[in-house]
C-alpha positions in Angstrom: 20.5 2.6 10.3 20.7 0.5 12.8 18.3 -2.2 13.1 16.3 -3.8 15.8 14.4 -7.4 15.7 10.9 -6.7 16.8 7.7 -8.6 16.0 8.1 -10.9 12.9 10.2 -8.2 11.1 13.3 -6.2 11.8 12.0 -2.4 12.3 14.3 0.1 12.7 15.7 1.7 15.7 13.8 5.2 14.7 10.5 3.2 14.1 11.2 1.1 17.0 11.0 4.3 19.0 8.1 5.8 17.5 6.7 2.0 18.7 8.5 2.4 22.4 6.1 6.1 22.2 3.3 5.4 21.1 2.6 2.2 23.9 3.4 4.4 26.9 1.6 7.5 25.5 -1.3 4.8 25.4 -1.5 3.8 28.8 -2.5 7.0 29.3 -4.8 8.4 26.2 -6.9 4.8 26.7 -8.0 5.7 29.7 -8.6 9.1 29.6 -10.7 8.8 26.6 -13.1 6.5 28.9 -12.7 8.1 32.5 -13.3 11.6 31.3 -16.6 11.8 29.8 -17.2 9.4 33.1 -15.4 11.6 35.5 -17.6 14.8 34.0 -20.9 12.8 34.6 -19.7 11.2 37.9 -19.2 15.0 38.8 -22.0 16.9 37.0 -25.3 14.2 37.6 -25.6 15.0 33.7 -25.3 12.7 31.1 -26.3 15.8 28.9 -23.2 17.6 30.2 -21.1 14.2 29.5 -22.3 14.7 25.7 -21.7 18.1 25.8 -17.9 17.7 26.6 -17.5 14.7 23.6 -19.5 17.4 21.2 -16.8 20.2 22.6 -13.8 17.9 22.1 -14.6 16.9 18.6 -15.5 20.3 17.4 -12.5 21.5 18.5 -10.4 18.8 17.0 -11.9 19.8 14.2 -11.7 23.2 14.1 -8.1 22.9 15.3 -7.2 20.7 12.3 -5.6 22.5 9.9 -3.7 24.9 12.0 -2.0 21.6 13.7 -1.4 20.4 10.3 0.6 23.3 9.6 2.6 23.5 13.0 3.6 19.6 12.1 4.3 20.7 8.8 6.4 23.5 9.2 8.6 22.3 12.9 8.7 18.5 12.8 6.3 16.1 13.3 8.4 15.0 16.6 7.7 18.9 17.7 4.3 18.4 17.5 4.2 14.9 19.9 6.5 17.2 22.4 3.5 19.9 22.2 0.7 17.7 22.6 2.4 17.3 26.2 1.7 21.3 26.8 -2.2 20.5 26.6 -2.6 17.2 28.0 -0.8 17.3 31.4 -2.6 20.4 32.0 -6.1 18.6 31.1 -5.8 16.2 33.2 -4.8 18.6 36.5 -7.2 20.6 35.9 -9.6 17.4 36.6 -7.0 16.0 39.3 -6.8 19.6 41.4 -9.7 21.7 40.9 -14.2 21.3 41.4 -16.0 20.5 38.7 -17.1 23.6 37.2 -18.6 23.7 33.4 -16.1 26.6 32.4 -13.4 23.5 33.4 -15.5 21.2 31.8 -15.1 23.4 28.5 -11.4 23.8 29.2 -10.8 20.7 29.7 -12.4 19.7 26.3 -10.5 22.2 24.6 -7.0 21.2 25.9 -7.1 17.6 25.8 -8.7 17.6 22.1 -5.8 19.9 20.7 -3.3 17.7 22.6 -4.2 14.6 21.3 -4.4 16.0 17.6 -0.7 17.1 17.6 -0.7 13.4 19.0 -2.5 11.4 16.7 -1.6 13.6 13.7 1.8 13.6 14.6 2.1 9.7 15.0 0.1 9.3 11.3 2.8 11.4 9.8 6.1 10.0 11.7 4.2 6.4 10.7 4.3 7.4 6.9 7.6 9.1 7.1 9.3 5.2 8.7 7.8 3.1 6.6 7.6 2.2 3.2 4.6 1.1 1.4 5.8 -2.4 0.3 5.9 -3.3 4.4 3.2 -1.0 5.0 0.6 -3.7 5.9 2.8 -5.7 8.2 4.0 -2.1 9.8 0.5 -1.3 10.5 0.2 -4.6 12.2 3.3 -3.8 14.3 2.5 0.0 15.3 -1.2 -1.3 16.2 -0.2 -4.6 18.0 3.0 -3.3 20.9 1.2 -0.1 21.5 -2.7 -1.9 21.7 -1.4 -3.9 24.5 -0.8 0.0 26.4 -4.2 0.5 25.3 -4.8 -2.8 27.0 -3.8 -2.5 30.6 -4.5 1.4 30.4 -8.1 1.1 30.8 -7.5 -2.0 32.8 -5.1 -0.3 35.3 -7.4 2.9 35.6 -10.4 0.9 36.2 -9.2 -0.8 39.3 -7.6 2.2 40.7 -11.1 4.2 40.2 -12.6 1.4 41.9 -10.3 1.0 44.7 -9.2 4.7 45.2 -11.2 7.2 43.0 -10.8 8.9 39.8 -7.6 11.2 41.2 -5.3 7.9 41.4 -6.2 6.8 37.8 -5.6 10.5 36.7 -2.0 10.6 38.4 -1.6 7.1 36.4 -2.2 8.7 33.4 0.0 11.7 33.6 3.0 9.1 35.4 2.6 7.2 31.9 2.6 10.8 29.5 5.7 11.4 31.1 7.6 8.3 31.0 6.3 8.2 26.8 9.4 11.4 26.9 12.1 9.2 27.1 11.3 7.0 23.4 10.5 10.3 22.2 13.2 11.8 23.0 15.0 9.9 20.3 13.1 10.7 17.4 14.6 12.3 14.7 13.3 15.6 13.5 11.5 15.6 10.2 9.5 17.6 8.3 7.7 18.8 5.0 8.0 22.6 5.2 4.3 22.7 2.5 1.5 25.2 4.2 -1.9 23.7 4.0 -4.6 25.9 2.7 -8.7 24.2 3.7 -9.1 24.4 -0.3 -6.5 22.1 -0.7 -7.8 19.5 2.2 -10.7 19.1 0.3 -9.2 17.9 -3.6 -11.5 16.2 -5.4 -9.4 13.3 -5.3 -10.1 12.7 -1.6 -13.6 12.7 -2.0 -14.3 8.9 -1.3 -12.4 8.8 1.4 -14.6 11.6 3.6 -17.5 9.2 3.6 -15.3 6.3 5.3 -13.2 8.9 7.8 -17.0 10.1 9.3 -17.9 6.6 9.4 -14.4 6.0 12.0 -15.2 8.6 13.5 -19.0 7.6 14.2 -17.6 4.5 15.2 -14.5 5.7 17.6 -16.5 7.8 19.9 -19.4 4.6 20.2 -16.7 2.5 21.0 -14.9 4.1 23.9 -16.4 7.1 24.9 -20.3 6.3 24.9 -19.8 2.4 25.4 -17.7 3.6 28.2 -20.5 5.3 29.6 -22.5 2.8 29.1 -20.9 0.3 30.8 -20.2 2.5 33.9 -24.1 3.9 34.3 -26.5 0.4 32.8 -23.5 -2.5 33.5 -21.1 -2.6 36.1 -19.8 0.8 37.0 -15.8 2.0 36.4 -14.5 -1.3 36.6 -16.4 -2.8 34.0 -16.2 0.4 31.8 -12.3 -0.2 32.1 -12.2 -3.7 31.4 -14.5 -3.7 28.4 -11.9 -1.1 26.8 -9.3 -3.9 27.2 -11.4 -6.3 25.9 -12.1 -4.6 22.7 -7.9 -4.3 22.5 -7.8 -7.9 23.5 -9.3 -8.9 19.6 -7.2 -5.8 18.5 -3.8 -7.4 19.3 -4.7 -10.8 18.5 -5.8 -10.4 14.9 -2.8 -7.7 14.9 -0.5 -10.5 15.4 -2.3 -12.6 13.1 -2.8 -10.2 10.2 0.6 -11.3 8.4 -1.1 -14.6 7.9 -4.4 -13.4 7.0 -3.1 -11.0 4.5 -1.0 -13.1 2.9 -3.8 -15.9 1.8 -6.9 -13.4 1.6 -7.3 -9.7 -0.3 -7.4 -7.1 1.4 -10.8 -6.3 -0.2 -12.0 -9.3 1.2 -10.3 -8.8 4.7 -12.5 -5.1 4.2 -15.8 -6.7 3.3 -15.9 -9.6 6.4 -14.5 -7.4 9.0 -16.6 -4.3 8.1 -20.3 -6.4 8.3 -18.9 -8.4 11.4 -18.1 -4.9 13.1 -21.5 -3.7 12.2 -23.2 -6.7 14.2 -20.9 -5.8 17.4 -21.9 -2.6 16.8 -25.5 -3.2 16.9 -25.3 -5.8 19.6 -23.7 -3.3 22.0 -27.3 -1.4 22.2 -29.1 -5.0 23.6 -26.6 -6.1 26.6 -27.9 -6.3 30.0 -25.1 -7.8 31.4 -21.5 -7.4 32.4 -20.6 -11.0 30.4 -22.9 -9.5 27.6 -21.1 -6.2 27.3 -17.8 -8.1 27.9 -18.0 -10.4 24.9 -19.2 -8.0 22.6 -16.7 -6.2 23.3 -13.7 -8.6 22.7 -15.9 -9.8 19.8 -16.0 -6.3 18.3 -12.4 -5.7 19.0 -11.8 -9.2 16.6 -13.9 -7.8 13.8 -12.8 -4.1 13.9 -8.8 -4.3 13.5 -9.7 -7.2 11.2 -10.6 -4.1 8.5 -9.0 -1.8 10.3 -5.4 -3.0 10.0 -5.9 -3.0 5.4 -7.8 0.5 6.0 -5.1 2.0 7.9 -2.2 0.7 5.6 -4.4 2.1 2.4 -4.7 5.9 3.9 -0.8 5.9 4.6 0.1 4.4 0.8 -2.7 7.3 0.0 -0.7 10.0 2.2 2.7 9.2 0.8 0.9 9.5 -3.0 0.0 12.6 -2.4 0.8 15.1 0.5 1.2 13.4 4.0 -0.2 16.9 5.5 -3.4 17.8 3.9 -4.7 14.0 3.2 -4.0 13.4 7.3 -5.8 17.1 7.7 -9.0 15.9 5.6 -8.4 12.6 7.8 -8.6 14.6 11.0 -11.2 17.0 10.1 -13.9 14.2 8.5 -13.0 12.0 11.4 -13.9 14.9 14.2 -17.2 15.7 12.0 -18.2 11.9 12.6 -17.3 12.3 16.1 -19.0 15.5 16.8 -21.9 14.2 14.4 -22.5 11.2 17.1 -22.6 13.3 20.1 -24.8 15.6 19.0 -27.3 13.1 18.0 -26.6 11.5 21.3 -27.6 13.7 23.5 -30.7 14.6 21.2 -31.7 11.6 21.8 -31.3 11.3 25.1 -34.5 13.2 25.7 -36.2 9.9 24.8 -34.3 8.3 27.6 -30.8 7.7 28.3 -31.0 4.6 27.2 -32.5 5.1 23.9 -29.6 8.0 23.7 -26.5 5.1 24.1 -28.8 2.5 21.4 -29.5 5.2 19.3 -25.8 5.1 18.6 -24.5 2.3 18.2 -27.2 1.2 15.6 -25.9 4.5 14.3 -22.3 2.8 14.1 -23.6 -0.4 13.0 -25.0 1.8 9.9 -22.0 3.8 9.3 -19.7 1.0 9.5 -21.3 -0.4 6.4 -20.5 1.8 4.5 -16.7 1.3 4.2 -16.7 -1.9 1.7 -19.3 0.1 0.0 -16.7 3.3 -0.5 -13.2 0.9 -0.2 -14.5 -0.2 -3.8 -14.9 3.0 -5.5 -11.6 4.2 -4.0 -9.7 0.9 -6.0 -11.1 1.6 -9.3 
């Protein structure tokens, strides 16, 4: 297969197209992940409604996972990536052209969730298919570093657009970037497993030790992105600040991704995961107590470094596990468990708001910190 020189190695053309696709898609999705809850909050005036959107989105992802994975297995991973546009684009256009209502919120939550699930799981399956176990730590850095530049630029551009021209401008930008990602996607080869998934196969005993880690990543993901974006918008510095905190934690992502080859060659995977998890837990708890833009931005940057430090070896380990067993079974378990963690966090956030808006956020950041400490404990059990 023809080779392209990218980062510190030579990635296949197929893998390079996958990285390019992920870059452009991330320009849009990174902005939408933060700003859709903010748009709903701005339109409804209720954090409970914004929390309900996050809850419905998480539950939809959890419920639709088996159907999505069976589609990917039967029709090809790249077909799932194409199908994601059918759900993602309408979800954005509904917000762009219709006035807010509860029905609109539910429709956006369901459409966006299914589209995001098709994209995320199709990407994971394509990554596993187009990498080798021996080189997967480095490839994990590749698939997270260049696309993370999209995660850096997306929120920054979206925050600037919304502050200057309103939310409709950022939604237009998101649609444009999603459509641009079709260009590299069109070059991917067709891949499918032809394996039907039953729910009982997803929860096999050999996967049980992964479930707490996956639940933890769901709790962290919702707290660090949607909730911290809402928190910054409400209490710190408005829409531009919400975009900037996401961009700053992504700078931390990219920095660690570029240094990962150096780090993994000198420090054991277990040590990296332990140090990164503890530092990340401290960063999550710190979010509960920020009160100035500088504090919010600093915690976001340091939290991004800590998160990516342990996430790269964990991501690689998940791909190894998927390759050793059934890719579709393992990634279905991953999506269900992560979505359950996000749904739990959304529900607890809604309950916590009854004690005050700031308390609802603070409680979830502390919960995310505690959940992060589960990772090194369970990773030790997985390695035994």
